[in-house]
N, C-alpha and C positions, 0 to 999 in steps of 0.2 A: 356700862352700855357696852355691848360687847359690838364689835363694828361686823357690818352685814356684807358681802361678795356676792355677787350674783343678781336673779332677778329678783325686784321689790315683790313681797308678798300680795296678792290678789284680793283685794277689798271681801268681794263676795265670799272669799274661800278659807274655809276655817281647817288649820292645818294643828297638828298633833306635833308636842316638843318629844323630838330624839335625842339623845346625850351618842358622842360615840367618841371616841379617843383613836388618834392616827399618827403614826412613828413617821420623824425622819430619818433616813438611815443613811449616813453616808462612812463613804472611805477612800481613801485614796483621790477626792475628784469626784468618788462618784456616789451615786445616789440609789439605793436600792426601791423600786414603783412594783406596783403590780397592776398589768394590764386586764384590765375586765372586761370580758366580751357583753357589749351591750346592744341595742339598737343601732351604738357605733362603737367600736372599739373606744376605752375608755382608759388612758394613764391615771394612776390615782396616787396617793399617797398608801400604805398599807394601812390598814384598821375598818375599824367598822363600828356598830351600835354597840350600848354596853347594855348587858341583857339585866332583868331587876334581878337582885340580889346579887351581882359583879358589880366591884370597884371599875372604875375607870385603869387604873393598873391591871387589874386580870385581863380584864379586854381588851387592850393592846398587849401584851403576850398571847393573848388567845388568837386575834383575829390575825395579827403579824405571822404566828406562825398558818393560820387557815391560807393564806393569803401568799404565801412567798417562801414555808416550805422551812423560815428561819428562825432559831430563837434568839432573842434580846437581851440585852445588858446595862444597867442605872438608867434606866428612863429620869427624863429634869423636864417637865414642862414648862415650854414656851407659852401660851398662849391659846385664845380661841377665838372662834369666828362661827358665827351663822349665815344659814343661807338655807332658802325656802326652794322646797323641788314636791315634785310628785315621785313617789318610790312604787314602779309598777310591782316590784314583786314583791308587796305586800300591799298591792293600792290601796295605797291611801298618802294622804296632801301631809308632807312632815318640816319643821322648823328644823333644821338639823342642827344641833350645837356641837361645832367640832372643838374635841380639849386636842391640841395639838403637846408632842414630844417628841426630842431630840433623844436617842437611844444608839447603844452601839451594836451594828450587828455582831453576833457574835459566831456560829457556827451555822452551817448549812444542812437542816435534818433530813431533805428530801424535798420533794415537787409540792408544791401547795394543796393541799387537802379539800380544801375548796372550790366546785366546780367554778368551769369559768373564769377561773384566774392564770395566770403565766408572772412568773417573779420576773423579773428585769433589773439589771444592772445599768447604769445612764449616766455618761457625765453631767455632771448636775448644772454647768451651765446650763446645755442644752434644757434638762428635764423643766426648768422655770417657765420656758413658753409652751411646753409641750403638755403640761398637766391639764385633766381636765375640769380641774376649776379654781380659779380664781385665787379662793383661800388657800387650799395647798402652793400654789406658786409662790405666793405674797410672802408665807411663814420659810418657806425655799430659801426663797431670793433674802430677804433679810439673815439667813444663816449667812450664807455665803460672802455679804457683806462684812459683817461681824468677823470674818475669820480672817 
């Protein structure tokens, strides 16, 4: 059973499953996040949906680069969580299955290529309370405690 974070699913709502890969990228007590402009600005772990025909690791590399401009190395799967949400950019309700990886930021190649995203280095302890979704925060907090 995969743990759920956030709102409980609405009983009358149908959800489409959407798998995604997300990265915890730490260096020198800081974590690399993406700020996504939405109705409200959201701080998130970099990552996103796994496209048809794409593997989780491929998606992790692609999404991290698109949202931060950074290349990563040595991803290691930490686990997964799910959350139920409306995705306005796709006009659909989704059960997001979020696969979380720890990886190493290797090199910044430039600014994020995905519109509406800004890469931000932040103190990892502060980031736990500022991340938009509880699942991201829980995985970051676990890594901090384990180190």
